[in-house]
DOFINU-547183 format. One line per field, with one value per residue: y negated, z negated, x negated of N, C-alpha, C, O in turn; residue number from 0. Coordinates in steps of 0.1 Angstrom, whole numbers, always signed. Example, Ala and Ser with C-alpha at 12.3 -4.5 7.8 and 13.67 -1.06 7.14 Angstrom:
nyy = c(+57, +22)
nzz = c(-78, -71)
nxx = c(-132, -128)
cayy = c(+45, +11)
cazz = c(-78, -71)
caxx = c(-123, -137)
cyy = c(+33, +0)
czz = c(-78, -79)
cxx = c(-132, -129)
oyy = c(+33, -11)
ozz = c(-85, -80)
oxx = c(-142, -134)
i = c(0, 1)
***
This chain:
nyy = c(+12, -22, -56, -84, -116, -137, -162, -191, -189, -206, -224, -203, -182, -152, -129, -108, -114, -96, -82, -57, -31, -4, +27, +49, +38, +20, +37, +50, +29, +10, -17, -30, -59, -83, -82, -103, -102, -93, -114, -136, -127, -124, -150, -165, -156, -167, -194, -198, -207, -234, -265, -274, -263, -246, -216, -194, -206, -226, -210, -199, -222, -231, -209, -209, -234, -228, -208, -216, -204, -201, -202, -184, -164, -154, -141, -123, -106, -93, -73, -78, -83, -107, -128, -133, -160, -174, -165, -175, -203, -203, -196, -218, -238, -229, -230, -258, -265, -252, -267, -288, -306, -322, -304, -316, -335, -318, -305, -327, -335, -341, -332, -353, -365, -360, -357, -350, -361, -379, -379, -393, -395, -422, -429, -427, -396, -388, -381, -359, -373, -399, -400, -407, -435, -438, -426, -443, -468, -462, -456, -481, -502, -515, -494, -500, -526, -553, -553, -566, -550, -544, -523, -523, -522, -498, -476, -445, -451, -438, -443, -464, -451, -430, -445, -460, -439, -430, -451, -467, -492, -509, -529, -521, -531, -523, -528, -530, -536, -523, -518, -493, -477, -490, -484, -457, -457, -471, -452, -431, -445, -450, -425, -415, -436, -454, -476, -495, -505, -517, -526, -545, -556, -566, -582, -571, -591, -614, -628, -630, -646, -670, -662, -643, -615, -587, -567, -553, -526, -503, -483, -491, -491, -478, -466, -466, -481, -467, -442, -407, -390, -397, -382, -357, -329, -338, -364, -376, -376, -393, -427, -450, -476, -474, -462, -470, -498, -520, -526, -519, -507, -522, -544, -546, -543, -566, -586, -580, -581, -609, -621, -611, -625, -650, -642, -627, -628, -645, -625, -604, -571, -551, -523, -503, -479, -464, -455, -428, -438, -465, -478, -497, -518, -526, -533, -556, -572, -577, -590, -614, -625, -633, -615, -596, -572, -550, -517, -487, -456, -421, -393, -360, -345, -356, -378, -413, -431, -450, -484, -507, -538, -569, -600, -629, -651)
nzz = c(+0, +8, -1, +4, +16, +21, +36, +56, +90, +112, +143, +171, +159, +150, +135, +107, +73, +53, +24, +27, +8, -5, +5, -12, -37, -36, -34, -58, -75, -70, -77, -75, -75, -50, -42, -47, -25, -5, -4, +4, +29, +44, +43, +55, +81, +88, +86, +108, +128, +127, +140, +139, +114, +86, +81, +62, +41, +33, +25, +2, -14, -18, -33, -55, -65, -71, -91, -109, -110, -104, -73, -73, -90, -74, -54, -69, -81, -61, -60, -80, -92, -83, -105, -110, -114, -105, -79, -69, -70, -52, -28, -24, -20, +2, +21, +23, +35, +59, +70, +78, +60, +48, +33, +13, +3, -8, -28, -42, -45, -33, -22, -22, -14, -43, -58, -71, -60, -67, -45, -26, -6, -1, +5, +27, +36, +23, +42, +53, +72, +64, +42, +52, +51, +24, +20, +37, +23, -2, +5, +16, -3, -33, -61, -89, -92, -103, -85, -66, -50, -25, -16, +11, +19, +5, -1, -14, -30, -26, -15, -31, -56, -53, -48, -72, -91, -85, -89, -116, -122, -104, -96, -85, -64, -54, -28, -17, +3, -2, -29, -41, -31, -43, -69, -70, -63, -86, -106, -98, -100, -127, -136, -125, -125, -148, -161, -144, -123, -104, -93, -68, -56, -25, +7, +26, +20, +9, -18, -28, -41, -23, -10, -29, -28, -25, -8, +17, +23, +43, +55, +77, +95, +127, +150, +183, +190, +207, +209, +215, +196, +172, +167, +160, +140, +105, +108, +115, +91, +74, +62, +86, +87, +77, +97, +125, +146, +165, +201, +211, +189, +173, +158, +129, +122, +134, +119, +92, +94, +100, +76, +59, +64, +51, +24, +18, +4, +15, +37, +31, +30, +54, +61, +83, +91, +122, +154, +175, +200, +198, +191, +206, +209, +183, +174, +190, +180, +153, +159, +171, +148, +134, +122, +118, +125, +133, +134, +148, +135, +135, +129, +113, +134, +155, +167, +172, +143, +123, +117, +107, +93, +86, +70, +86, +73)
nxx = c(-9, -6, -14, +4, -5, +12, +12, +20, +16, -6, +4, +5, -7, +4, +1, +5, -6, -27, -42, -61, -68, -88, -74, -69, -71, -50, -28, -29, -25, -1, +4, -19, -39, -52, -86, -115, -132, -114, -96, -112, -121, -97, -87, -108, -105, -81, -87, -103, -88, -87, -100, -135, -140, -155, -152, -158, -173, -154, -133, -145, -150, -123, -113, -129, -121, -94, -96, -115, -140, -175, -194, -214, -204, -183, -197, -212, -193, -175, -155, -138, -104, -79, -61, -25, -16, -39, -40, -16, -22, -43, -32, -15, -35, -48, -28, -24, -48, -46, -26, -40, -51, -80, -107, -122, -104, -85, -98, -107, -133, -166, -198, -227, -258, -276, -254, -220, -192, -161, -134, -107, -77, -77, -103, -131, -146, -176, -205, -232, -249, -250, -266, -291, -292, -296, -321, -337, -335, -346, -372, -381, -379, -393, -396, -396, -389, -367, -342, -313, -288, -265, -238, -219, -185, -179, -162, -159, -180, -204, -230, -239, -238, -257, -281, -283, -285, -310, -327, -332, -340, -329, -300, -268, -242, -210, -188, -154, -125, -102, -81, -75, -96, -117, -113, -118, -145, -154, -150, -168, -192, -193, -196, -220, -239, -239, -251, -262, -247, -218, -185, -168, -138, -133, -136, -161, -188, -177, -173, -198, -227, -247, -279, -285, -290, -311, -309, -287, -267, -249, -222, -203, -171, -173, -163, -149, -117, -101, -112, -112, -121, -111, -89, -97, -107, -112, -107, -81, -68, -82, -88, -80, -89, -115, -128, -124, -133, -125, -125, -151, -161, -178, -170, -169, -196, -207, -193, -202, -230, -233, -223, -242, -265, -263, -261, -283, -317, -347, -365, -349, -335, -317, -296, -278, -254, -244, -229, -241, -247, -250, -272, -289, -271, -266, -291, -294, -274, -284, -307, -297, -286, -307, -325, -355, -382, -369, -356, -344, -333, -334, -311, -310, -302, -315, -303, -297, -289, -290, -298, -323, -335, -352, -345, -354, -380)
cayy = c(+0, -34, -68, -95, -129, -146, -176, -194, -188, -218, -222, -195, -171, -146, -117, -108, -115, -87, -78, -42, -25, +11, +33, +58, +30, +14, +47, +53, +17, +1, -31, -36, -73, -84, -85, -115, -99, -93, -127, -144, -123, -128, -165, -170, -153, -177, -208, -199, -214, -249, -270, -280, -258, -236, -207, -186, -216, -232, -200, -197, -234, -231, -199, -215, -244, -222, -199, -221, -196, -206, -194, -172, -154, -147, -132, -112, -97, -93, -64, -82, -87, -121, -128, -138, -174, -179, -162, -185, -215, -202, -196, -232, -246, -225, -235, -272, -265, -247, -278, -298, -315, -320, -297, -326, -341, -308, -303, -340, -337, -340, -334, -363, -367, -350, -359, -344, -373, -378, -385, -392, -399, -436, -431, -419, -385, -389, -371, -358, -382, -412, -399, -414, -448, -437, -423, -455, -478, -458, -457, -494, -511, -511, -486, -505, -540, -555, -557, -566, -544, -543, -513, -530, -513, -486, -464, -437, -455, -428, -449, -471, -442, -423, -454, -463, -428, -428, -463, -473, -507, -517, -531, -519, -536, -517, -536, -525, -544, -515, -517, -479, -472, -496, -476, -444, -461, -474, -439, -424, -452, -448, -411, -412, -447, -463, -487, -504, -506, -523, -526, -557, -554, -578, -579, -572, -599, -627, -636, -629, -659, -671, -660, -636, -601, -582, -557, -550, -513, -500, -474, -497, -484, -481, -458, -474, -479, -457, -430, -395, -382, -400, -372, -344, -325, -344, -379, -381, -377, -403, -440, -455, -488, -470, -454, -477, -512, -528, -520, -513, -501, -530, -556, -546, -545, -580, -594, -577, -587, -623, -624, -608, -636, -661, -637, -621, -636, -644, -611, -594, -558, -546, -510, -501, -468, -467, -444, -423, -445, -479, -483, -509, -529, -530, -541, -569, -580, -581, -600, -626, -630, -638, -604, -591, -559, -541, -503, -477, -444, -409, -384, -347, -340, -363, -389, -426, -431, -462, -495, -515, -550, -578, -613, -638, -660)
cazz = c(+0, +9, -8, +14, +11, +22, +40, +69, +100, +121, +156, +179, +151, +145, +128, +92, +66, +42, +18, +28, -1, -3, +5, -23, -49, -35, -37, -73, -83, -60, -81, -75, -69, -40, -47, -42, -12, +4, -3, +11, +42, +51, +44, +65, +94, +91, +88, +121, +138, +125, +146, +131, +101, +82, +75, +50, +31, +29, +17, -11, -21, -23, -43, -67, -71, -77, -102, -119, -110, -96, -61, -76, -96, -64, -47, -78, -84, -50, -61, -91, -87, -86, -113, -103, -114, -97, -66, -64, -67, -40, -17, -22, -15, +16, +30, +25, +44, +72, +75, +83, +50, +46, +21, +3, -4, -15, -40, -48, -47, -22, -25, -14, -20, -54, -67, -68, -61, -66, -33, -24, +7, +1, +8, +37, +31, +25, +51, +52, +80, +56, +33, +58, +45, +10, +22, +42, +13, -12, +11, +20, -14, -45, -70, -103, -92, -106, -73, -65, -38, -23, -7, +17, +24, -1, -1, -27, -38, -24, -13, -44, -67, -50, -50, -86, -98, -82, -92, -128, -123, -95, -98, -73, -63, -44, -24, -7, +4, -7, -44, -44, -29, -53, -82, -69, -65, -100, -114, -94, -105, -141, -139, -121, -127, -157, -166, -134, -111, -106, -81, -65, -46, -17, +21, +28, +10, +8, -30, -33, -40, -12, -13, -42, -26, -20, +3, +20, +29, +45, +65, +81, +106, +140, +161, +191, +187, +217, +209, +212, +184, +160, +166, +158, +127, +94, +110, +115, +77, +67, +64, +99, +85, +74, +109, +138, +145, +177, +214, +213, +176, +166, +151, +115, +121, +137, +107, +81, +96, +99, +62, +52, +66, +41, +11, +15, +1, +25, +39, +26, +38, +58, +67, +87, +99, +134, +163, +182, +213, +196, +186, +213, +207, +169, +174, +196, +170, +143, +165, +172, +135, +128, +116, +125, +121, +135, +138, +147, +129, +140, +119, +114, +147, +165, +172, +166, +134, +114, +121, +96, +96, +75, +74, +88, +63)
caxx = c(+0, -14, -9, +7, -9, +24, +9, +25, +5, -6, +10, -3, -12, +16, -1, +7, -19, -28, -54, -60, -77, -90, -61, -67, -69, -37, -18, -29, -21, +6, +5, -32, -40, -62, -99, -122, -137, -103, -90, -121, -121, -85, -86, -117, -100, -71, -93, -110, -79, -89, -112, -145, -140, -165, -142, -162, -176, -142, -126, -151, -147, -110, -111, -135, -112, -82, -99, -125, -152, -186, -195, -223, -195, -176, -207, -217, -183, -166, -144, -129, -91, -75, -49, -13, -16, -50, -36, -6, -29, -52, -23, -11, -46, -51, -17, -27, -59, -41, -18, -49, -57, -94, -110, -126, -92, -78, -106, -109, -147, -175, -212, -234, -272, -277, -242, -207, -184, -147, -129, -93, -73, -80, -117, -138, -153, -190, -211, -247, -257, -251, -278, -302, -293, -302, -335, -344, -336, -355, -385, -385, -379, -401, -388, -395, -385, -352, -335, -299, -285, -250, -233, -208, -175, -184, -153, -161, -192, -214, -243, -243, -241, -269, -292, -284, -290, -324, -335, -326, -344, -321, -286, -261, -229, -202, -176, -144, -113, -91, -81, -76, -109, -126, -111, -126, -160, -157, -151, -180, -204, -193, -200, -233, -248, -231, -258, -268, -239, -205, -176, -160, -128, -134, -139, -176, -196, -171, -175, -212, -234, -257, -293, -287, -292, -324, -306, -274, -267, -235, -217, -191, -164, -180, -157, -140, -103, -95, -120, -104, -126, -103, -78, -103, -112, -106, -106, -68, -63, -90, -83, -84, -97, -128, -134, -124, -136, -124, -127, -164, -165, -189, -165, -173, -211, -209, -189, -210, -244, -232, -222, -254, -275, -262, -262, -297, -328, -357, -371, -340, -334, -304, -296, -264, -251, -237, -227, -253, -249, -248, -285, -294, -262, -268, -304, -291, -266, -292, -316, -290, -283, -320, -333, -367, -387, -357, -359, -334, -337, -326, -307, -316, -299, -322, -295, -298, -278, -290, -307, -327, -342, -356, -341, -366, -383)
cyy = c(-12, -46, -79, -108, -140, -160, -178, -195, -201, -214, -213, -183, -164, -133, -118, -108, -105, -86, -63, -36, -10, +18, +42, +50, +24, +24, +50, +41, +8, -13, -37, -50, -73, -87, -98, -113, -100, -107, -136, -140, -127, -143, -170, -167, -163, -191, -209, -206, -229, -254, -276, -275, -249, -226, -200, -196, -222, -223, -199, -210, -235, -221, -203, -225, -239, -214, -205, -214, -203, -197, -182, -161, -146, -137, -121, -102, -97, -84, -68, -87, -101, -121, -135, -153, -180, -177, -172, -199, -215, -202, -210, -240, -242, -230, -250, -273, -262, -258, -290, -308, -312, -313, -306, -332, -331, -306, -316, -343, -335, -342, -344, -365, -356, -350, -351, -355, -370, -385, -384, -396, -414, -439, -423, -408, -387, -378, -371, -369, -395, -411, -405, -428, -448, -435, -436, -466, -474, -459, -471, -503, -506, -505, -493, -520, -542, -561, -557, -561, -541, -532, -518, -520, -499, -474, -457, -442, -446, -433, -456, -462, -434, -432, -457, -452, -425, -439, -470, -488, -515, -519, -530, -524, -529, -525, -528, -533, -536, -514, -502, -473, -477, -489, -463, -447, -464, -461, -432, -431, -450, -434, -409, -423, -457, -475, -497, -505, -512, -524, -540, -554, -567, -573, -582, -579, -612, -634, -636, -642, -658, -669, -652, -621, -598, -573, -556, -536, -510, -490, -480, -489, -488, -473, -468, -471, -468, -444, -417, -387, -386, -390, -358, -342, -332, -359, -384, -383, -388, -417, -446, -468, -486, -463, -463, -492, -519, -520, -513, -507, -510, -542, -557, -549, -560, -589, -592, -583, -602, -628, -622, -618, -646, -655, -631, -632, -636, -630, -600, -582, -555, -532, -506, -488, -472, -454, -441, -431, -460, -485, -496, -520, -534, -538, -555, -578, -585, -592, -614, -633, -635, -627, -601, -578, -549, -528, -495, -463, -432, -400, -370, -340, -346, -375, -402, -428, -443, -471, -504, -528, -558, -592, -622, -648, -674)
czz = c(+0, +2, +2, +8, +12, +26, +54, +79, +109, +135, +164, +172, +144, +137, +113, +86, +54, +37, +18, +20, +3, -5, -7, -36, -48, -38, -51, -81, -73, -64, -81, -68, -59, -47, -41, -28, -2, +7, +6, +26, +50, +53, +54, +79, +98, +94, +101, +131, +137, +133, +136, +117, +98, +74, +62, +39, +25, +20, +3, -20, -27, -34, -56, -74, -77, -90, -113, -119, -101, -84, -64, -82, -85, -57, -56, -81, -73, -52, -72, -85, -91, -93, -105, -103, -105, -82, -60, -61, -55, -28, -13, -15, +0, +26, +33, +36, +58, +79, +80, +73, +48, +33, +10, -5, -12, -29, -48, -51, -34, -26, -16, -22, -31, -63, -62, -71, -60, -52, -33, -10, +10, +5, +20, +30, +33, +33, +50, +60, +72, +46, +39, +53, +32, +12, +27, +31, +2, -7, +13, +8, -26, -56, -84, -104, -96, -95, -74, -51, -37, -12, -2, +22, +18, -1, -15, -35, -36, -23, -25, -55, -65, -53, -65, -94, -96, -87, -104, -128, -114, -100, -85, -75, -52, -41, -15, -8, -1, -22, -48, -42, -39, -66, -82, -70, -79, -108, -111, -100, -120, -145, -136, -123, -136, -161, -157, -121, -114, -93, -80, -54, -37, -2, +24, +17, +6, -6, -35, -31, -29, -18, -26, -40, -21, -8, +5, +28, +31, +56, +69, +92, +119, +152, +169, +189, +195, +217, +206, +200, +172, +158, +163, +144, +115, +97, +110, +101, +69, +70, +77, +97, +82, +86, +121, +136, +159, +190, +216, +200, +168, +159, +137, +114, +125, +124, +95, +82, +95, +85, +55, +53, +55, +27, +8, +12, +13, +25, +33, +36, +42, +64, +70, +94, +111, +143, +170, +194, +211, +191, +192, +210, +192, +168, +180, +187, +159, +147, +166, +159, +128, +120, +125, +120, +122, +141, +137, +144, +133, +128, +121, +127, +159, +172, +165, +156, +125, +119, +109, +101, +84, +80, +75, +77, +68)
cxx = c(-9, -7, -8, +3, +2, +20, +16, +14, +5, +0, +0, -9, +0, +14, +1, -6, -18, -42, -54, -71, -79, -77, -58, -64, -55, -26, -17, -23, -14, +7, -9, -32, -52, -76, -105, -126, -126, -97, -99, -121, -109, -83, -96, -112, -89, -77, -100, -101, -81, -101, -122, -145, -152, -158, -146, -165, -163, -134, -131, -149, -133, -107, -117, -126, -100, -85, -108, -138, -163, -188, -204, -214, -188, -185, -211, -206, -172, -154, -135, -115, -88, -62, -37, -13, -27, -46, -26, -13, -37, -43, -19, -22, -49, -40, -19, -38, -54, -32, -27, -55, -71, -97, -115, -115, -85, -85, -108, -124, -155, -189, -218, -247, -273, -264, -230, -197, -169, -143, -114, -89, -74, -94, -121, -145, -168, -196, -226, -254, -259, -262, -290, -303, -299, -317, -343, -346, -346, -370, -390, -387, -386, -392, -386, -391, -370, -345, -320, -295, -270, -247, -219, -198, -177, -176, -155, -172, -204, -228, -248, -246, -254, -281, -294, -289, -305, -333, -329, -329, -335, -307, -278, -247, -222, -190, -167, -131, -101, -92, -82, -89, -119, -125, -118, -141, -163, -159, -164, -192, -205, -199, -215, -243, -242, -238, -263, -260, -225, -198, -169, -150, -127, -137, -154, -183, -190, -174, -189, -219, -245, -271, -295, -291, -306, -321, -291, -274, -252, -233, -203, -184, -171, -175, -148, -126, -96, -102, -112, -109, -118, -92, -84, -107, -105, -102, -91, -62, -71, -85, -89, -92, -112, -135, -135, -126, -136, -126, -140, -169, -175, -183, -169, -188, -214, -205, -198, -224, -243, -231, -235, -265, -275, -264, -276, -307, -338, -364, -362, -338, -320, -305, -281, -264, -243, -236, -240, -257, -249, -261, -289, -284, -264, -281, -302, -284, -275, -302, -309, -287, -296, -328, -345, -371, -376, -361, -347, -339, -328, -323, -314, -313, -306, -315, -297, -286, -278, -301, -310, -334, -344, -351, -354, -368, -382)
oyy = c(-13, -45, -83, -112, -150, -169, -169, -201, -205, -203, -216, -174, -169, -127, -129, -104, -106, -88, -57, -35, -5, +16, +43, +53, +23, +21, +52, +43, -2, -22, -48, -52, -65, -94, -104, -122, -106, -110, -144, -149, -133, -147, -179, -175, -168, -198, -220, -211, -236, -247, -282, -282, -244, -226, -201, -193, -223, -226, -198, -208, -239, -224, -201, -226, -244, -214, -201, -217, -210, -185, -172, -149, -134, -126, -110, -90, -100, -86, -61, -93, -106, -114, -143, -159, -190, -185, -176, -205, -224, -209, -214, -248, -251, -234, -254, -282, -268, -259, -300, -317, -300, -316, -303, -334, -334, -305, -315, -352, -328, -351, -345, -368, -344, -344, -347, -358, -361, -396, -374, -400, -419, -451, -412, -409, -387, -366, -381, -373, -402, -422, -409, -433, -457, -442, -439, -473, -483, -463, -474, -512, -494, -511, -492, -525, -533, -573, -549, -568, -537, -531, -518, -511, -489, -463, -463, -437, -447, -429, -454, -464, -432, -428, -457, -454, -420, -437, -480, -496, -527, -511, -537, -523, -529, -530, -520, -537, -543, -509, -499, -465, -470, -487, -459, -439, -460, -460, -426, -425, -449, -433, -402, -421, -468, -485, -508, -506, -512, -522, -545, -549, -577, -561, -593, -575, -621, -646, -642, -648, -648, -673, -653, -615, -605, -571, -556, -535, -513, -489, -474, -480, -499, -472, -476, -459, -461, -435, -417, -379, -378, -390, -348, -351, -333, -365, -394, -391, -392, -419, -447, -470, -494, -460, -463, -498, -523, -508, -502, -502, -505, -550, -567, -556, -566, -598, -602, -589, -608, -638, -629, -620, -650, -662, -630, -643, -627, -625, -589, -584, -557, -530, -506, -485, -481, -444, -449, -431, -468, -497, -506, -532, -546, -548, -565, -590, -597, -601, -624, -645, -641, -631, -602, -572, -541, -527, -496, -459, -434, -399, -369, -331, -343, -381, -402, -426, -447, -468, -507, -528, -555, -596, -622, -654, -684)
ozz = c(-8, +0, +9, -3, +6, +19, +62, +76, +113, +139, +165, +178, +135, +132, +108, +91, +46, +43, +9, +24, +12, -14, -12, -43, -58, -44, -57, -91, -68, -55, -86, -57, -60, -57, -32, -20, +9, +18, +14, +35, +61, +63, +62, +88, +109, +103, +105, +141, +146, +132, +126, +108, +108, +62, +52, +27, +13, +10, -7, -32, -38, -43, -67, -86, -87, -99, -124, -127, -91, -84, -58, -80, -85, -53, -51, -82, -76, -46, -74, -74, -101, -89, -96, -92, -97, -73, -49, -52, -47, -18, -2, -7, +8, +37, +44, +45, +68, +91, +84, +76, +47, +23, -2, -17, -23, -39, -61, -59, -25, -33, -4, -34, -28, -74, -51, -82, -54, -49, -38, -2, +21, +8, +22, +19, +45, +31, +46, +55, +75, +41, +31, +51, +28, +5, +22, +31, -3, -15, +11, +8, -29, -60, -90, -115, -92, -94, -81, -41, -46, -1, -9, +30, +25, -2, -25, -47, -44, -31, -30, -62, -75, -59, -70, -104, -105, -90, -101, -135, -116, -109, -75, -85, -41, -50, -7, -19, -5, -27, -57, -50, -44, -74, -92, -77, -84, -117, -120, -104, -126, -155, -143, -123, -132, -165, -161, -110, -126, -82, -90, -43, -41, +0, +24, +6, +0, -5, -46, -20, -26, -29, -32, -50, -12, +1, -5, +38, +23, +65, +66, +98, +121, +163, +164, +186, +190, +226, +196, +195, +162, +147, +163, +136, +115, +89, +105, +99, +58, +81, +79, +105, +84, +85, +127, +126, +163, +189, +222, +199, +158, +154, +132, +105, +118, +120, +88, +73, +90, +81, +45, +44, +50, +18, -4, +17, +22, +15, +30, +48, +33, +72, +61, +103, +111, +139, +172, +199, +220, +187, +185, +208, +190, +160, +175, +186, +155, +140, +162, +158, +117, +113, +137, +111, +113, +151, +128, +150, +135, +118, +130, +131, +170, +182, +153, +160, +119, +124, +101, +113, +73, +91, +66, +72, +61)
oxx = c(-19, +5, -18, +8, +1, +25, +18, +3, +16, +0, -12, -15, +6, +24, -1, -16, -9, -52, -47, -82, -73, -69, -47, -55, -48, -16, -6, -17, -20, +9, -11, -26, -61, -76, -99, -124, -127, -94, -94, -121, -110, -78, -92, -114, -89, -72, -104, -106, -76, -112, -118, -149, -158, -157, -139, -161, -162, -128, -124, -146, -131, -99, -112, -125, -95, -76, -108, -147, -159, -184, -202, -218, -186, -181, -214, -209, -160, -143, -124, -115, -93, -52, -39, -10, -24, -49, -27, -9, -37, -47, -19, -20, -51, -43, -17, -38, -58, -31, -21, -62, -75, -91, -113, -116, -80, -79, -110, -127, -150, -193, -215, -247, -272, -264, -229, -194, -165, -149, -108, -98, -72, -97, -116, -150, -172, -193, -232, -265, -269, -266, -299, -314, -307, -325, -354, -356, -353, -379, -402, -395, -387, -382, -375, -391, -362, -341, -314, -298, -264, -253, -209, -201, -177, -181, -151, -174, -213, -237, -259, -256, -262, -291, -305, -296, -311, -345, -321, -321, -334, -302, -281, -240, -227, -183, -171, -127, -91, -102, -90, -94, -128, -134, -124, -148, -174, -168, -170, -202, -215, -205, -222, -255, -239, -231, -267, -266, -221, -204, -164, -155, -121, -140, -158, -183, -197, -178, -192, -218, -251, -274, -306, -295, -311, -330, -284, -281, -244, -241, -193, -190, -175, -181, -141, -122, -88, -100, -106, -101, -119, -86, -76, -110, -93, -95, -89, -53, -67, -79, -101, -102, -120, -147, -146, -122, -147, -130, -141, -181, -180, -191, -173, -192, -223, -213, -202, -229, -253, -237, -238, -273, -285, -269, -279, -306, -336, -367, -366, -339, -311, -315, -273, -272, -235, -241, -249, -268, -247, -261, -292, -289, -263, -282, -308, -286, -274, -306, -315, -286, -295, -337, -344, -364, -374, -368, -339, -349, -316, -330, -322, -320, -304, -319, -299, -275, -268, -311, -301, -338, -339, -354, -363, -358, -384)
i = c(0, 1, 2, 3, 4, 5, 6, 7, 8, 9, 10, 11, 12, 13, 14, 15, 16, 17, 18, 19, 20, 21, 22, 23, 24, 25, 26, 27, 28, 29, 30, 31, 32, 33, 34, 35, 36, 37, 38, 39, 40, 41, 42, 43, 44, 45, 46, 47, 48, 49, 50, 51, 52, 53, 54, 55, 56, 57, 58, 59, 60, 61, 62, 63, 64, 65, 66, 67, 68, 69, 70, 71, 72, 73, 74, 75, 76, 77, 78, 79, 80, 81, 82, 83, 84, 85, 86, 87, 88, 89, 90, 91, 92, 93, 94, 95, 96, 97, 98, 99, 100, 101, 102, 103, 104, 105, 106, 107, 108, 109, 110, 111, 112, 113, 114, 115, 116, 117, 118, 119, 120, 121, 122, 123, 124, 125, 126, 127, 128, 129, 130, 131, 132, 133, 134, 135, 136, 137, 138, 139, 140, 141, 142, 143, 144, 145, 146, 147, 148, 149, 150, 151, 152, 153, 154, 155, 156, 157, 158, 159, 160, 161, 162, 163, 164, 165, 166, 167, 168, 169, 170, 171, 172, 173, 174, 175, 176, 177, 178, 179, 180, 181, 182, 183, 184, 185, 186, 187, 188, 189, 190, 191, 192, 193, 194, 195, 196, 197, 198, 199, 200, 201, 202, 203, 204, 205, 206, 207, 208, 209, 210, 211, 212, 213, 214, 215, 216, 217, 218, 219, 220, 221, 222, 223, 224, 225, 226, 227, 228, 229, 230, 231, 232, 233, 234, 235, 236, 237, 238, 239, 240, 241, 242, 243, 244, 245, 246, 247, 248, 249, 250, 251, 252, 253, 254, 255, 256, 257, 258, 259, 260, 261, 262, 263, 264, 265, 266, 267, 268, 269, 270, 271, 272, 273, 274, 275, 276, 277, 278, 279, 280, 281, 282, 283, 284, 285, 286, 287, 288, 289, 290, 291, 292, 293, 294, 295, 296, 297, 298, 299, 300, 301, 302, 303, 304, 305, 306, 307, 308, 309, 310, 311, 312)
***
């Protein structure tokens, strides 16, 4: 006898979902619950229907979230049965994922740098490519100097939290025009960098004093409004204001770099993430705003991903 997982199947998937255990065990114990191995296998098969998913990893993360078990526990005890309450929670989580909800929003957490951050549907999901901004800032600025650095359009506060956790001597300010996103950033900064960071709910750098900042770092929206990628993967569920920025995707970068000129100190540092095909355009924007020493940096995939510069003295 097999145990039916009872999940709604995505369009185009009509087969029944079962945890098919050992037939002898099932005959001896018809009430046997599905094992960790069975649940993970069947869930991974279902998640293969989702575009840009990581089926096995996501199945493990969802089961960890439902049961409270660490991933190492799942791997160490794959034959352990899943209790009724945990199984019900797992079914609910998997159904949400099959409906297209990003796994980071389902779990309410996302790994970034060395941190485990809170995320909600009010914030962009932090991505590994954005860690390049953290690396560039750590490399360029003196570690022990009392610097004032701003993470513009911070969302979850990922960049600010990562920098503040690495550099206790620095003071990090995270800004976001969304009150709800600012609250998420506040919680993440309190958890990861309580002594040297803060959040301001504002549009880019509007209330920041002129000539006060040593650096501006940001992952502004840079996708073109009509880009079909906005309909792929997790992007349809993420805040559009944090993704798209005008016909060429550069409206936010133009506005942010213009505001940065007045707020940065002489020789102040700027580091902005952008699209893989926008490097030359961003270099031109920074040049027009009076920045020098402009360099575009590639991510681990070899694509242009971030551009840095120094404000001319």
